C-alpha positions as CSV (number, residue, x, y, z in Angstrom):
1,M,-0.1,0.0,0.0
2,P,1.4,3.3,-1.1
3,I,2.3,5.9,1.5
4,D,2.2,9.6,1.5
5,V,4.5,11.9,2.9
6,M,3.0,15.0,4.5
7,M,4.3,18.6,5.1
8,S,4.2,18.4,8.6
9,Q,3.9,21.0,10.9
10,L,8.0,21.5,12.4
11,S,7.2,24.3,14.3
12,P,3.9,25.6,16.3
13,T,3.1,28.5,13.9
14,M,3.9,26.9,11.1
15,T,1.0,26.6,8.5
16,E,3.1,25.9,5.4
17,G,6.6,24.8,4.6
18,R,9.0,25.6,1.6
19,I,11.0,22.7,-0.2
20,A,14.2,23.8,0.2
21,R,16.3,20.6,-0.8
22,W,15.5,17.3,-1.4
23,L,17.9,14.9,0.0
24,K,16.7,11.8,-1.8
25,Q,15.7,10.8,-5.2
26,E,12.9,8.9,-6.9
27,G,13.8,5.2,-6.8
28,D,16.2,5.6,-3.7
29,T,15.4,3.4,-1.0
30,L,14.4,4.6,2.5
31,T,16.0,3.7,5.5
32,S,13.9,5.0,9.0
33,G,16.0,8.0,10.5
34,E,17.8,9.0,7.0
35,L,17.5,12.3,5.7
36,L,15.0,12.8,3.5
37,V,14.0,16.5,2.5
38,E,15.3,20.0,4.1
39,V,11.9,22.4,4.5
40,E,12.4,26.3,4.9
41,T,9.9,26.6,8.0
42,D,8.5,30.2,9.7
43,K,11.3,29.9,12.1
44,A,14.4,27.9,10.3
45,T,15.6,25.5,7.5
46,M,15.1,21.8,9.1
47,E,15.8,18.5,8.3
48,V,13.2,15.8,8.3
49,E,14.1,12.3,8.7
50,V,12.1,8.8,6.9
51,V,9.8,7.3,9.1
52,D,8.8,4.8,6.9
53,E,10.8,2.9,5.1
54,G,10.7,1.6,1.3
55,V,11.0,2.7,-2.0
56,L,11.0,6.4,-2.8
57,H,8.4,6.1,-5.8
58,K,7.3,9.8,-6.4
59,I,8.5,13.2,-5.5
60,L,4.9,15.5,-5.4
61,A,6.6,18.8,-4.4
62,A,9.7,20.2,-6.5
63,E,12.3,22.2,-4.9
64,G,11.4,25.7,-4.3
65,A,7.4,24.8,-4.2
66,T,5.7,26.4,-0.9
67,V,3.0,23.6,0.5
68,A,0.5,23.6,3.0
69,V,0.8,21.6,6.3
70,G,-1.0,18.7,6.0
71,T,-0.4,18.4,1.9
72,P,1.5,15.2,0.0
73,I,4.9,16.1,-1.3
74,A,6.1,12.4,-1.9
75,V,4.9,9.1,-1.8
76,I,6.9,5.5,-0.6
77,A,6.1,2.3,-1.9
78,E,7.3,-0.8,0.0
79,D,10.3,-3.0,-1.7
80,G,8.8,-4.5,-4.9
81,E,5.5,-2.8,-4.8
82,E,3.6,-1.3,-8.2
83,I,1.8,1.4,-7.9
84,A,-0.5,2.9,-10.4
85,A,0.4,5.2,-12.4
86,D,-2.5,7.5,-12.3
87,Y,-2.2,7.0,-8.3
88,Q,-3.8,10.1,-6.5
89,P,-2.7,11.1,-2.8
90,Q,-5.7,10.6,-0.6
91,A,-5.1,14.3,1.1
92,M,-5.0,15.9,-2.3
93,V,-9.0,15.6,-2.7
94,A,-9.4,18.2,0.3
95,A,-5.9,19.9,-0.1
96,S,-8.3,23.0,-1.8
97,V,-9.9,22.7,1.8
98,E,-7.0,22.3,4.0
99,Q,-4.9,25.3,1.8
100,V,-7.9,27.8,3.1
101,A,-7.5,26.7,6.6
102,E,-4.1,26.8,6.8
103,Q,-3.9,30.7,5.7
104,R,-5.4,31.4,9.5
105,V,-3.6,30.9,12.6
106,D,-6.6,28.3,14.3
107,P,-7.9,25.9,11.4
108,P,-11.8,25.7,12.3
109,V,-12.1,22.1,13.1
110,A,-14.4,19.3,11.2
111,A,-17.8,19.0,12.5
112,A,-17.4,15.4,13.1
113,V,-13.8,16.1,15.4
114,V,-15.9,18.5,17.4
115,A,-18.4,15.7,18.3
116,V,-16.2,13.5,18.7
117,A,-13.1,14.4,20.6
118,P,-14.7,15.7,23.8
119,Q,-16.1,12.3,24.6
120,V,-13.2,10.2,24.2
121,E,-12.3,8.9,28.1
122,P,-8.8,8.4,28.4
123,T,-8.9,5.6,30.8
124,A,-11.3,3.7,28.3
125,V,-8.5,3.4,25.3
126,D,-6.1,1.2,25.4
127,N,-3.4,2.0,22.9
128,S,-1.3,-0.6,23.4
129,R,-3.9,-2.8,20.8
130,I,-3.4,-0.3,17.7
131,K,-1.4,-0.4,15.0
132,A,0.9,2.8,15.3
133,S,5.0,3.2,14.4
134,P,7.1,3.8,17.6
135,L,7.7,7.4,17.0
136,A,3.9,7.9,16.2
137,R,3.7,6.4,19.8
138,R,5.9,8.4,21.5
139,L,4.8,11.9,19.7
140,A,1.2,10.8,20.4
141,K,2.5,10.7,24.3
142,Q,4.2,13.7,24.5
143,K,1.3,15.7,22.3
144,G,-1.5,13.8,24.4
145,I,-3.1,12.3,21.4
146,N,-6.0,9.9,21.9
147,L,-4.6,7.2,18.9
148,A,-8.2,5.8,19.1
149,A,-9.6,8.9,17.2
150,I,-7.5,8.9,14.2
151,S,-7.2,7.1,11.2
152,G,-3.4,5.8,9.9
153,S,-2.1,6.3,6.6
154,G,0.1,4.1,6.8
155,P,0.3,0.3,5.3
156,H,-2.5,-1.6,6.9
157,G,-3.9,1.3,8.5
158,R,-1.0,1.7,10.2
159,I,-0.7,5.4,12.6
160,V,3.0,7.1,11.5
161,K,4.0,10.3,12.3
162,A,1.9,12.7,9.4
163,D,-1.3,11.2,11.2
164,I,-0.4,12.6,14.5
165,T,0.8,16.0,13.2
166,R,-2.4,16.3,11.4
167,A,-4.2,15.5,14.4
168,V,-2.6,17.8,16.6
169,K,-3.5,20.4,14.1
170,R,-7.0,19.6,13.7
171,G,-7.7,19.4,17.4
172,I,-8.2,15.9,17.6
173,R,-7.0,14.8,21.5
174,L,-7.7,14.4,24.8
175,G,-9.6,17.3,26.3
176,M,-9.3,19.2,23.1
177,T,-12.3,21.2,21.9
178,A,-12.5,22.7,18.8
179,S,-10.9,26.4,18.3
180,T,-13.2,29.4,16.8
181,T,-13.0,30.7,13.7
182,P,-10.9,33.9,14.1
183,P,-12.5,37.0,11.9
184,P,-11.5,37.4,8.6
185,V,-8.4,39.1,7.6
186,R,-9.3,42.6,5.7
187,P,-6.8,42.4,2.6
188,L,-4.8,45.1,1.4
189,P,-5.4,47.3,-1.3
190,Q,-4.9,45.6,-4.5
191,G,-3.4,47.0,-7.7
192,P,-0.1,48.7,-9.6
193,L,2.8,49.8,-7.4
194,P,3.0,53.4,-7.3
195,Y,7.2,52.5,-7.8
196,H,8.7,53.0,-11.2
197,A,10.3,49.2,-11.5
198,D,13.7,50.0,-12.4
199,E,13.7,51.8,-8.9
200,Y,13.2,48.9,-6.3
201,E,14.8,45.5,-6.1
202,A,11.6,42.6,-5.0
203,V,13.2,40.3,-2.5
204,E,11.1,37.6,-2.4
205,N,9.6,37.1,1.2
206,S,10.6,34.2,3.1
207,M,8.4,31.4,5.3
208,M,10.0,33.0,8.2
209,R,9.0,36.5,7.0
210,K,5.2,36.1,6.1
211,A,5.0,34.3,9.6
212,I,6.3,37.7,11.1
213,A,4.0,39.5,9.2
214,R,0.8,37.3,9.7
215,R,1.5,36.8,13.3
216,L,1.9,40.3,14.4
217,L,-0.8,41.6,12.2
218,E,-3.4,38.8,13.9
219,S,-2.4,40.5,16.8
220,K,-2.7,44.1,16.3
221,Q,-6.3,43.2,15.1
222,Q,-7.1,40.5,17.5
223,V,-5.4,41.3,20.6
224,P,-6.4,44.8,22.7
225,H,-3.7,46.3,23.4
226,F,-2.5,48.5,26.1
227,Y,0.5,50.6,27.3
228,V,2.3,51.2,30.7
229,T,5.6,53.0,30.7
230,L,7.7,53.7,33.8
231,D,11.4,54.8,34.6
232,V,14.1,53.3,36.0
233,T,16.8,54.8,37.7
234,M,20.2,52.3,36.1
235,D,23.4,53.7,38.5
236,R,23.3,51.0,41.0
237,L,22.8,47.9,38.5
238,L,25.5,49.4,36.2
239,D,27.5,49.9,39.1
240,L,27.3,46.2,40.4
241,R,27.4,44.6,36.7
242,A,30.7,46.7,36.4
243,Q,32.2,44.9,39.8
244,L,30.4,41.6,38.7
245,N,32.3,41.3,35.4
246,E,35.6,42.8,36.6
247,A,35.6,40.0,39.4
248,A,35.0,36.9,36.9
249,N,38.5,37.8,35.4
250,G,37.0,36.7,32.2
251,E,35.1,33.7,33.2
252,F,31.8,35.3,32.3
253,K,30.3,38.9,30.9
254,L,27.3,40.0,31.6
255,S,24.9,41.7,29.9
256,V,22.3,44.5,31.4
257,N,19.8,42.7,29.5
258,D,20.2,39.2,31.9
259,F,20.0,41.4,34.9
260,I,16.5,42.7,33.2
261,I,15.6,38.8,32.2
262,K,16.4,38.4,36.3
263,A,14.3,41.2,37.5
264,A,11.3,40.3,34.9
265,S,11.5,36.5,36.2
266,N,10.9,37.5,40.0
267,A,8.8,40.7,39.3
268,L,6.4,37.7,38.0
269,I,6.4,35.5,40.9
270,K,5.7,38.5,42.7
271,V,2.8,39.5,40.3
272,P,1.7,36.2,39.0
273,E,-1.7,38.1,37.5
274,A,0.9,39.6,34.7
275,N,2.4,36.3,34.0
276,A,-0.5,34.6,32.3
277,S,-2.1,33.9,28.8
278,W,-5.6,34.3,27.4
279,T,-7.4,31.4,25.7
280,D,-11.6,31.1,25.1
281,Q,-11.7,28.5,27.6
282,A,-9.7,29.8,30.2
283,T,-7.1,32.2,31.6
284,L,-3.9,29.7,31.9
285,M,-1.9,31.6,35.3
286,H,1.8,29.9,34.9
287,K,3.4,28.7,37.3
288,H,7.0,29.2,36.4
289,A,8.6,32.3,34.7
290,H,9.5,31.1,31.0
291,I,11.1,34.2,29.2
292,S,11.2,34.9,25.4
293,V,13.6,36.4,24.6
294,A,13.8,38.4,20.9
295,V,16.9,37.9,18.8
296,A,17.3,39.3,15.4
297,I,18.6,36.8,12.9
298,E,19.1,37.2,9.4
299,G,15.8,37.7,7.7
300,G,13.8,38.7,11.2
301,L,13.5,37.6,14.4
302,I,12.9,34.7,16.5
303,T,12.3,34.3,20.2
304,P,14.4,31.5,22.0
305,V,13.0,30.8,25.6
306,V,14.8,30.7,29.0
307,R,12.4,28.3,30.9
308,F,12.1,28.1,34.5
309,S,14.2,31.6,34.7
310,E,13.1,32.2,38.1
311,Q,15.2,29.2,39.8
312,K,18.2,30.1,37.9
313,S,21.5,33.0,38.6
314,I,22.2,35.8,36.8
315,V,25.6,33.9,35.2
316,E,22.9,30.9,34.0
317,I,20.7,33.1,32.6
318,S,24.0,34.8,30.8
319,T,25.0,31.6,29.6
320,E,21.8,30.2,28.3
321,V,20.9,33.3,26.5
322,K,24.3,33.3,25.2
323,D,23.7,29.8,23.8
324,L,20.2,30.3,22.1
325,A,21.1,33.3,20.7
326,G,24.1,31.7,19.0
327,R,22.2,28.8,17.7
328,A,19.0,31.0,16.4
329,R,21.5,32.9,14.3
330,Q,22.9,29.4,13.0
331,G,19.1,28.1,12.4
332,A,20.1,25.4,14.7
333,L,17.0,26.0,17.5
334,K,14.6,23.1,18.3
335,P,10.6,24.2,18.2
336,E,10.7,23.2,21.9
337,E,13.4,25.7,22.5
338,Y,11.4,28.9,21.0
339,S,8.1,28.0,21.5
340,G,6.2,27.7,25.2
341,G,7.3,31.3,26.7
342,T,4.8,33.1,29.1
343,F,6.3,36.6,29.0
344,S,8.7,38.4,25.9
345,I,11.3,41.1,26.6
346,S,12.8,43.0,23.8
347,N,15.3,45.0,24.1
348,L,16.4,47.7,21.4
349,G,18.7,49.5,24.1
350,M,21.8,48.6,22.6
351,F,20.8,50.4,19.1
352,G,20.3,54.2,20.8
353,V,16.7,53.2,21.3
354,K,15.1,56.0,24.2
355,Q,11.4,54.4,24.1
356,F,9.5,52.0,21.7
357,A,6.3,49.9,22.3
358,A,6.3,46.3,21.4
359,I,3.3,43.7,20.0
360,V,2.0,41.2,22.4
361,N,3.2,37.9,21.0
362,P,0.3,35.5,21.6
363,P,-0.5,33.5,23.7
364,E,1.5,35.3,26.0
365,G,-0.1,38.2,28.0
366,A,2.5,40.6,27.6
367,I,5.5,42.1,26.4
368,L,8.2,44.2,28.0
369,A,10.4,47.1,25.5
370,V,13.5,47.4,26.8
371,G,15.2,51.1,25.7
372,G,18.4,52.4,26.6
373,S,20.0,53.6,29.7
374,M,21.0,57.2,29.2
375,P,22.5,60.3,31.3
376,R,19.6,62.3,32.1
377,A,18.5,65.3,34.3
378,V,16.2,63.9,37.2
379,V,15.6,66.0,40.2
380,E,16.3,64.1,43.6
381,D,15.5,66.0,47.2
382,G,14.8,69.2,45.2
383,A,18.0,69.2,43.8
384,L,19.0,68.5,39.9
385,V,21.4,65.8,39.6
386,V,22.3,63.4,36.5
387,R,21.2,60.1,36.4
388,N,21.2,56.8,34.2
389,V,17.8,56.1,33.2
390,M,16.3,53.3,31.1
391,T,12.8,53.6,29.9
392,L,10.6,50.1,30.3
393,T,7.2,49.8,28.6
394,L,5.2,47.1,28.9
395,S,2.8,46.0,26.4
396,C,-0.3,44.2,27.7
397,D,-3.2,42.2,26.6
398,H,-6.2,43.9,28.0
399,R,-8.1,40.2,28.4
400,V,-5.7,39.1,30.7
401,V,-4.3,41.9,32.1
402,D,-5.4,44.4,33.3
403,G,-3.9,47.9,34.1
404,A,-3.6,48.0,37.8
405,V,-1.9,44.5,37.1
406,G,0.4,46.1,34.3
407,A,1.2,48.9,37.0
408,S,2.2,46.8,39.8
409,F,4.7,44.4,38.0
410,L,6.6,47.1,36.3
411,A,6.4,49.0,40.2
412,A,7.9,44.9,41.7
413,L,10.3,45.4,38.4
414,K,11.5,48.1,38.9
415,Q,12.2,47.8,42.5
416,E,14.5,44.6,41.5
417,L,16.3,47.0,39.2
418,E,16.9,49.8,41.5
419,L,17.9,47.4,44.5
420,P,20.2,44.6,42.1
421,A,21.6,43.3,45.1
422,G,18.4,41.1,45.7
423,L,18.9,39.8,42.0
424,L,21.8,37.9,43.5
425,L,20.3,36.3,46.2
C-alpha cells in the first residue's frame, strides 16, 4: 500500500513550508532515521527524517515549492510494490479546503471532530492494541493524542508521524475542544505599485517573514493592546554589573539584558497575574517564568525561551541566552526551544533607542520593551542631578492583564532593578 509523505508541522506556528532541498531522489531506498528533505519553515530550515521505510516512488513537491501543512509532498512504496501510474494521494482530494484553512492561525475543526473528540475518555482506551509506528506512539504520548480517535495512513492502516501531525493541527486530542474561527483578515488594497520598476529590487518574502507579518497583523487586530511606561534609575545596577564582570576575570560577561531577564522573572513571581495567557476557555495562570527573548537573525527575528528563569542565577541566564542566541542565528534551534514562553522581552537599547512599544506575542499576555540606559537630568530631594535612566514600556493584552496588574508588575520590576543586589540572593 502506498504511503503518502505529508508536509509536517515543524514548528508550533507553521502553516506552510518551502521545499529547500530533496536529500533523496525518486527510486532511492529509504531507511528509517535517514534525512529525506530540507524544509524552510517560519522559524528555520529544518531536516526531515525518514519515518516509513520503502522506496521513494514519486516526489510531488519540487524544490522551491511552498506547500501547506498536511499536504502530500511525496509517495513511498514498499519494496517490490507496483503503484498505478494514475495513483493520487488521498489527501489531495481535500487539499484545496485545507489550504484555505491553513491561511489562518487557528484552522476550524471539522464538525465530526467537534462531536467525537470531547467524548473520548483517556482511561477507556488501550492504545497498545492500535497499529502505530514507535515514533507515532512517542509523539502521541507527548502531545496527548488519543490514537483511537484517528485513522492511520500507513501500511494496513498503521498510524505514522504524519497522522499525529494532522491530529494536532485539527484538534484531535484528549480534553481539547474545537477552536473558534478568528475574524476574517481584511485584505490589503490590490493594484499596480506606485513605484517605477527600475527603482527597487523585489526580494521574495521568506517563510519566516511571512509568518512574522501574519502573526503581528493578527495580534494587532485581535489583541486589545494597552501600554504602561515607567522610568528606572540604573546607576546601582550598572555599578554592580561592572564589579561582577571585573571579578569574573573573563570567565563570564554579564549584560544589562541578563539582569533585566532575572528581574522580570522575579517580578512575575511577585505579581503572578501578569504571568498569564488568554484562551477562550480559560485564563492560564503560569506557575513559572518562561521568558521569551527577542533575537534578531537574518531575515527576521525569533524568540528563544529561557525556561524556569526565576530559579536560575544571572550567570546561568547569561550563559543560556548566549547559547540560544548563537544557535538561533545559525538556524539550529529546536521547536521546543522557541515555543512555550509565558512573557516576552524585546531590548533595543543597544541601538540607542530611548523608548518603543512592542506587539504582544500571543498567547502570552504581555511583552516588555526595553530602551537604552542614558544619562538624564532628574530631580532628587529638590536638587537637579544626572542619573542613568532607562525607560520600560509594557504592552499588555487587556483580556488577561488589566491596567492595575500591568502597573503593579512594572513597580515590582523597578524595585528589582533599582535594588539589584537582591537579584544575587
